[in-house]
Steps between C-alpha positions, in 0.01 A plus 500: 500500500838410654492299819676642810775243507587577137670820619733291713592297194562821306727626777695177502532501121642852517744427779607137490692510168757717674502305827817313427683826436320728746707800585767381257633704210672336202818693560872470437763757587823622349796692637710640216831672566705694246871537572683663213469265202371212714133422568391248763144386569372289788159365400286328765203274429268274693605151394140410410498778238786333311321172427537554123839675509818359650683756720818437299321626188383833644816705433509395135153649444607848613635746243700797633584809294683822589429796271370252241811278504462139622682371808647149515390254766814429703359235733215400727432294812200364689450480877211442746325816625293534818260212576379377160674729255787497256745779417663532159809721487612607152785722383549685172800679344403814307690703241468818707353638823131559432331833450183298440457142619241272340419145614254280310377220729423207272411270790174691563340332197555160661373577849136466617250752370486821701858470627655835597873569525609792721862606479739745661746650252807640672706738292780719633337772712142380458269206560158462336233233492336362188237235430458263206253234386451279195317777313774754581816298577755784490679678785652829389675780685721799432794604713422760768119461498258676737432304822127516422546371146304177465345522847155510344555141390440403862147636465420200283688264732284615793177455302607154386580404858136568590350328194719191538472496881179299522498515879485881493216484248312251722537732799361798306205298370427378851500860621251603228249217542293667774455813293453843652478857378773635275625732777535205736680301233737791442589506870555124508729502197684812625574330833644201313704730275647705785591190699672306224683813378658539844624142530602486134732794565629361832584162349648632175727735693605209720379655826244227584525172309289214642584160348277373215418185702309732737354748251371256238280300744373828650393619155304177457355544850379850405293346220343251738433777754316733261293211362408382851395855592271492195347171611444627855333816372277299265405226745135401547284676602630776276533839668545811290642681799763229547605523135517880512710484818744256339540729198543810718783339698663316210766769456660375822539152353650630176730734690638215712541248224618769258816519710555129437433523126750786471777272622391254233514766227852593609635157413503580128708816554736356761580209270656751260745633761476852362772749594401785733507754220218315322280414799295821502388502134458122492300490824276787392421367154460140620254613768309706244484191281357298788233768550413507130457122499295511817272774365444308178392192697266704721357687200417171327384299801293758690232570234480130410448394861255784553295373207518140623377598845188634330432176313221298656635229728853643512454699821593376746539136391726569202731718709520226763609248238750743350644579845524128572691453174742782588546357852575156358756640259668696780505191723656298217780754464542529878552125547730476200718788616522383858597150391762624251659759734 
């Protein structure tokens, strides 16, 4: 029979491995411009991602072809980018203006596992976005593509942002710990969805863009807040009415903090600096990806936690320990983000 505090250890085991990269996505970006027979790419990386690959070597790992014919690397340069990044600018001379452009990104094999490269490909009269990873390292586009072509790739980017954003996962688990009927859970998750969809759109469109040094600590604070609400509801002597009241009003908490999490989600899209013509399809599919990831987490965690609450000794003691673990993790992130901002 598992002891109550074992659930806290399980929660920490599930969450702590991602603590160092909470809310971080292994992501690099590319901005590729085609001008006649010339192709230029500006590739941006976090410097920490290039620990096994010198920036000066990046351009040489990229193979560019137009209509099947190889282009010659004409030169490359390296410069600092943003706070801790590096930008590699490379130029190729091609035998003809491309009808189809193909870029094989050899550097993806040498970057950390799970790394995702998101690129804008700018051809005359059209701009599209494409993604690549070690298992599929090719960017490919035809001239005059549909604006929605490739937008579905952002569905996966949104889902990955949830799965790799450990702080978002911790918040959702904290929300689910008290339990509740499925209808109540649906309302709680819907409030969170509506709220973060609004601020995701506002921030991606550039209408309201709070600085990350404010948003990131607030996301950590939301984790502490939901865990503390759990602990207050489960305090001794235990009152079923108090727990039911906390669950019934939880949608207000998720609505408020959902607004904050939406600004956090927007960081991944804003970093790509998408042109206006691509914002609508990218925003829609990215948000759908976030929802898919969120629903997968809820679908897995809710029945498991429901079963655990029925295990002898797990209610309410196990939920107290689990909430304490979530609160401690949120406090750890909160202090770290405040200190580093």
